[in-house]
C-alpha positions as CSV (number, residue, x, y, z in Angstrom):
1,M,215.6,117.0,35.1
2,A,219.4,118.0,33.1
3,H,221.0,114.1,32.9
4,H,224.7,114.9,32.5
5,I,226.2,111.9,30.6
6,R,229.6,111.1,31.3
7,K,232.5,110.0,28.5
8,N,234.1,107.1,29.1
9,I,237.9,106.7,29.2
10,L,239.6,103.8,29.1
11,P,242.0,103.7,32.1
12,F,245.5,104.9,31.8
13,T,246.4,101.7,33.7
14,A,244.6,99.4,31.1
15,I,246.8,101.0,28.1
16,V,249.4,98.3,26.5
17,G,252.3,98.9,25.6
18,Q,253.9,102.8,25.3
19,D,255.8,102.8,28.2
20,Q,258.6,105.6,27.2
21,M,255.0,107.4,26.8
22,K,253.0,106.8,29.3
23,Q,255.8,107.5,31.8
24,A,256.5,111.2,29.9
25,L,253.2,111.6,30.5
26,I,253.4,110.9,34.7
27,L,256.8,112.4,34.8
28,N,255.0,115.5,33.1
29,A,252.0,115.7,35.5
30,I,254.4,114.9,39.1
31,N,256.8,118.2,37.4
32,Q,255.2,120.5,35.5
33,R,258.7,122.2,34.9
34,I,259.7,119.7,33.3
35,G,258.0,121.8,30.2
36,G,256.2,119.3,28.7
37,V,256.1,116.6,26.0
38,L,256.0,116.6,22.4
39,I,255.0,112.8,20.7
40,R,255.7,111.9,17.7
41,G,254.0,108.6,15.2
42,E,251.3,107.8,12.7
43,K,248.1,107.8,14.2
44,G,246.6,104.7,15.7
45,T,249.5,104.8,18.1
46,A,246.6,105.0,21.9
47,K,248.8,109.0,21.2
48,S,244.7,111.1,22.0
49,T,244.0,108.2,24.2
50,A,246.7,108.0,26.9
51,V,246.6,112.4,27.2
52,R,242.7,111.9,28.0
53,A,243.2,109.0,30.7
54,L,246.2,110.6,32.1
55,A,244.0,113.5,33.4
56,E,241.4,110.8,35.3
57,I,244.6,109.5,37.7
58,L,245.4,113.0,38.8
59,P,244.2,114.3,42.6
60,V,241.8,117.1,42.0
61,I,242.1,120.7,42.5
62,E,240.8,122.7,44.8
63,I,239.6,126.4,42.7
64,V,238.2,129.0,43.9
65,K,234.6,129.0,43.4
66,G,233.2,130.9,39.8
67,C,237.2,132.4,39.0
68,P,237.2,131.7,35.5
69,F,240.7,131.2,36.4
70,N,240.5,128.2,38.1
71,C,242.7,129.9,41.0
72,N,244.2,128.4,43.4
73,P,243.3,129.5,47.2
74,A,245.9,127.5,49.3
75,N,249.2,129.6,47.4
76,E,248.9,133.5,46.7
77,Q,251.0,133.5,44.3
78,E,248.4,131.3,42.1
79,L,245.5,133.9,42.0
80,C,243.9,136.4,39.9
81,D,244.1,139.8,40.7
82,I,239.6,139.6,41.3
83,C,240.9,136.4,44.1
84,N,243.8,137.9,45.1
85,E,241.7,141.7,46.0
86,K,239.0,139.4,47.9
87,I,241.8,137.8,49.9
88,Q,243.8,140.6,50.8
89,H,240.2,142.7,52.5
90,G,239.3,139.5,54.4
91,E,236.0,138.2,52.3
92,N,235.0,134.7,52.4
93,V,236.3,133.0,49.2
94,E,234.4,130.2,48.8
95,T,235.8,126.5,47.6
96,L,235.5,124.2,45.4
97,N,237.1,120.2,44.3
98,K,237.2,119.5,40.7
99,K,238.8,117.5,38.8
100,V,242.1,118.1,36.4
101,Q,240.7,119.3,32.5
102,V,241.7,118.0,29.6
103,I,241.6,120.9,27.0
104,T,242.1,120.8,23.4
105,L,243.5,123.6,21.2
106,P,241.4,123.8,18.1
107,L,243.7,123.8,15.5
108,G,242.4,127.1,13.3
109,S,242.5,129.0,16.7
110,T,243.3,132.3,16.9
111,E,245.6,134.2,18.9
112,D,242.8,136.0,21.3
113,R,240.7,132.8,21.6
114,V,243.6,131.5,23.0
115,I,244.7,134.4,25.1
116,G,241.9,136.4,25.2
117,T,240.8,139.3,24.0
118,I,240.5,143.2,26.3
119,D,237.7,145.6,26.2
120,I,239.6,148.9,26.7
121,E,237.1,151.6,28.2
122,R,236.2,148.4,30.8
123,A,239.7,147.8,31.3
124,I,240.8,151.3,32.7
125,K,238.2,151.3,34.9
126,E,238.4,147.4,36.1
127,G,241.4,146.3,34.6
128,I,241.2,142.4,35.0
129,K,237.8,142.0,35.2
130,A,237.3,143.6,31.5
131,L,238.8,140.6,30.7
132,E,237.6,137.9,28.0
133,P,239.3,134.9,28.9
134,G,240.6,132.5,26.1
135,I,241.3,129.1,26.2
136,L,244.5,129.9,28.3
137,A,242.4,130.8,31.0
138,A,240.1,127.2,31.2
139,V,243.2,125.5,31.3
140,N,245.4,127.0,34.1
141,R,246.2,123.9,36.2
142,G,244.8,121.7,34.0
143,I,246.1,119.3,30.4
144,L,246.6,121.1,27.0
145,Y,245.8,119.2,24.5
146,I,247.5,120.2,20.7
147,D,246.8,117.7,18.6
148,E,249.5,118.2,15.1
149,V,250.9,120.3,17.0
150,N,252.5,121.4,13.2
151,L,249.9,122.7,12.0
152,L,249.5,125.3,13.9
153,D,250.7,128.8,13.4
154,D,254.3,129.5,14.3
155,H,253.2,132.5,15.9
156,V,250.0,130.6,18.2
157,V,252.5,127.8,19.1
158,D,255.8,130.4,20.3
159,V,252.3,131.8,22.8
160,L,251.3,129.0,23.9
161,L,254.8,127.7,24.4
162,D,255.6,130.8,26.4
163,S,253.2,131.2,28.8
164,A,254.1,127.5,29.8
165,A,257.5,128.4,30.6
166,M,256.3,131.4,32.7
167,G,253.5,129.8,34.0
168,V,251.8,133.3,33.0
169,N,249.4,134.8,30.1
170,V,249.6,138.2,29.6
171,V,247.3,139.8,27.7
172,E,248.5,143.6,25.5
173,R,246.3,145.8,24.1
174,E,246.7,149.5,23.0
175,G,248.9,150.5,26.0
176,I,246.8,148.0,28.5
177,S,248.9,144.9,29.8
178,L,246.4,142.2,31.8
179,S,248.2,139.0,33.1
180,H,246.5,135.7,34.7
181,P,248.2,132.8,36.0
182,A,248.6,130.2,33.3
183,K,249.9,126.7,34.5
184,F,249.3,123.9,32.7
185,I,250.8,120.2,31.3
186,L,251.2,121.2,28.0
187,I,250.9,117.9,25.2
188,G,251.2,118.5,21.6
189,T,251.3,115.3,19.2
190,M,252.4,115.2,15.4
191,N,252.7,113.1,13.1
192,P,256.1,113.5,11.0
193,E,254.5,112.4,8.1
194,E,252.1,115.9,7.3
195,G,255.8,118.2,8.5
196,E,257.9,118.7,11.0
197,L,258.4,121.9,13.7
198,R,260.8,124.1,13.6
199,P,264.1,123.1,15.3
200,Q,263.3,126.4,18.2
201,M,260.4,125.1,18.8
202,L,261.0,121.4,19.1
203,D,263.5,122.7,21.8
204,R,261.1,124.2,23.1
205,F,259.1,121.1,24.7
206,G,260.2,119.3,27.2
207,L,260.6,116.2,26.5
208,Q,259.4,114.4,23.3
209,V,258.9,110.5,22.9
210,T,258.4,108.6,19.4
211,V,255.2,106.2,19.7
212,E,255.1,102.9,16.7
213,G,252.6,100.5,16.0
214,I,253.9,97.3,18.1
215,A,255.0,94.3,16.3
216,D,254.9,92.0,19.3
217,V,251.7,89.6,18.2
218,D,251.0,89.3,22.1
219,D,251.1,92.6,22.9
220,R,248.5,93.0,19.6
221,V,246.3,90.3,20.8
222,A,246.2,92.4,24.7
223,I,245.0,95.2,23.3
224,V,242.0,94.1,21.6
225,R,240.6,92.1,24.2
226,V,241.1,95.5,26.1
227,A,239.0,97.7,23.3
228,D,236.7,94.7,23.2
229,A,236.4,94.4,27.2
230,F,235.8,98.0,27.7
231,E,233.2,98.4,24.5
232,I,231.3,95.4,25.8
233,D,230.9,97.3,29.6
234,P,233.1,100.0,30.1
235,H,231.7,100.5,33.4
236,A,232.6,97.2,34.7
237,F,235.8,97.3,32.7
238,M,236.9,100.8,34.8
239,Q,236.3,99.1,37.9
240,Q,238.7,96.2,37.1
241,Y,241.3,98.8,36.6
242,E,239.8,100.7,40.0
243,P,242.9,99.8,42.0
244,E,245.7,100.4,39.6
245,Q,244.3,103.7,39.1
246,K,243.9,103.9,43.0
247,R,247.3,102.9,43.3
248,L,249.2,104.7,40.5
249,T,247.5,108.6,42.0
250,E,249.1,107.8,45.4
251,K,252.3,107.0,43.5
252,I,252.1,110.3,42.1
253,V,251.0,112.5,44.8
254,T,253.9,110.9,46.7
255,A,256.0,111.9,44.1
256,K,255.1,115.2,44.2
257,A,256.0,115.2,48.1
258,I,258.9,113.7,47.7
259,L,260.3,116.2,44.5
260,P,261.7,119.5,46.6
261,R,263.9,117.0,49.2
262,V,265.5,115.9,46.2
263,K,269.4,115.8,45.6
264,I,271.9,115.3,42.4
265,S,275.4,115.7,43.2
266,D,278.0,118.2,41.1
267,E,279.9,115.1,39.4
268,I,276.5,113.9,38.0
269,V,275.8,117.5,36.7
270,R,279.1,117.9,35.0
271,K,278.6,114.5,33.3
272,I,275.7,115.2,31.8
273,A,277.0,118.6,30.8
274,Q,279.7,117.0,29.4
275,T,277.1,114.0,27.9
276,C,275.6,117.3,25.3
277,V,278.5,118.8,25.4
278,D,280.2,115.1,23.5
279,M,276.6,114.5,21.3
280,G,276.1,117.8,20.0
281,V,273.6,119.5,21.6
282,M,274.0,123.0,22.8
283,T,270.9,124.3,23.0
284,H,271.4,124.4,27.4
285,R,267.7,123.8,28.1
286,A,269.1,120.1,27.2
287,E,271.1,119.9,30.8
288,I,268.5,121.7,33.0
289,T,265.4,119.8,31.4
290,I,267.3,116.3,32.2
291,V,268.3,117.5,36.0
292,R,264.5,118.1,36.2
293,T,263.6,114.8,34.4
294,A,265.9,113.0,36.6
295,K,264.5,113.9,39.8
296,T,261.1,114.0,39.4
297,I,261.8,109.7,38.6
298,A,263.7,109.2,41.4
299,A,260.5,110.8,43.2
300,F,258.5,109.1,41.3
301,N,260.5,105.8,42.7
302,G,260.1,106.2,46.1
303,R,264.7,108.1,46.4
304,E,265.7,111.2,47.2
305,E,268.7,111.1,46.1
306,V,269.6,111.2,41.7
307,T,271.4,107.6,40.4
308,V,273.3,107.5,37.2
309,E,270.1,105.4,35.4
310,D,267.9,108.3,36.4
311,V,269.7,110.3,34.1
312,R,270.1,108.2,31.4
313,E,266.2,107.6,31.5
314,A,266.2,111.7,31.5
315,M,268.2,111.5,28.8
316,A,266.2,109.4,26.4
317,L,263.2,111.8,26.6
318,A,264.8,114.9,27.3
319,L,267.8,114.6,24.0
320,P,266.0,112.8,20.8
321,H,264.6,116.2,19.6
322,R,268.0,118.5,20.2
323,M,270.0,115.5,19.0
324,R,271.2,117.5,15.4
325,K,269.3,115.7,12.6
326,K,270.0,115.2,8.9
327,P,266.5,116.6,6.8
328,F,263.9,113.5,7.0
329,E,265.8,111.8,9.6
330,D,264.0,110.5,12.6
331,P,265.0,112.3,16.2
332,R,266.6,109.7,17.8
333,V,269.2,109.4,20.4
334,D,272.0,106.6,20.7
335,Q,271.0,104.5,23.7
336,Q,274.8,102.9,23.7
337,K,276.5,106.2,23.6
338,I,274.7,107.1,26.8
339,N,275.1,103.9,28.5
340,D,278.9,104.0,27.8
341,M,279.0,108.1,28.4
342,M,277.7,107.4,31.1
343,Q,279.5,103.7,32.2
344,D,282.5,105.9,34.3
345,E,280.2,108.0,36.7
346,Q,278.1,105.1,37.4
347,K,281.4,102.8,38.3
348,K,282.8,106.0,40.4
349,T,278.4,106.0,42.4
350,I,279.5,102.4,43.4
351,A,283.0,102.6,44.5
352,S,282.1,105.3,46.8
353,P,281.2,104.0,49.9
354,T,277.5,104.8,51.2
């Protein structure tokens, strides 16, 4: 009888510090339309630990049993051709619940490995069944983790970013085109000492955070204690954090339900656009991402109206990699400058009657 050994993963809520990184990951889990997150930092700063821990706090997903694309049976727009055909013909589609998966993209991955390949002869007769699924099939409705994204082939990064933005993977060979759903949370990590990403690619990541080694002695002691306790008895350690993990999962589920109802005033959107112009950010993705992120922050905090503070937090995550910078300069945003620019809007909000 086969025995499945499950890898122990440090609970997300047990990670000490790195609050901005954890916030960026949670926001993307609530709202995939934010567009993923790029995490910059040296090795040993909990980047990969946080990514793997994120999957453990996400609610399970319902999938069509046996579907290589993890199709969502509850949403017709998220079905592959095979599953859609079965449902249209009234066939009984068996489903099951599955944990959200983290799939790591191997560094030397080719385009075929990522998007899949087509058996041309079969494709003419069988359509999507002739597709040999790639990584984008397996990661649909999951998390795609790219370690050292700055070392990946530019063309492969382009393909991944296109699929993440569209939620669809299109495979084209010799005049034949096949497609399947490919909605996923894209998380890239990089050590800037090993090279930078091109500005055009940086702009395609919704959010960016920079993580550094923690200098606070008390926090460093807490990290040692957590690592030690987890290593001695992982099961007991995970049980200890289970209530916190469940609370965070419930908060994410609630935020997803609130998100479609969240509103943002025209005045705040105009101020966001003006701030981006004043800070020399020319890409329109900046404003779009800030609005989406601010709405998600509001939903996570149980509110249906975006505040100026939500926007400040969103800007700190969405602007750093879109700012003009000198060579070898770290992409950082001047938080004081953002505060000053948004100050007038906050005064208006406070002065206006509720």
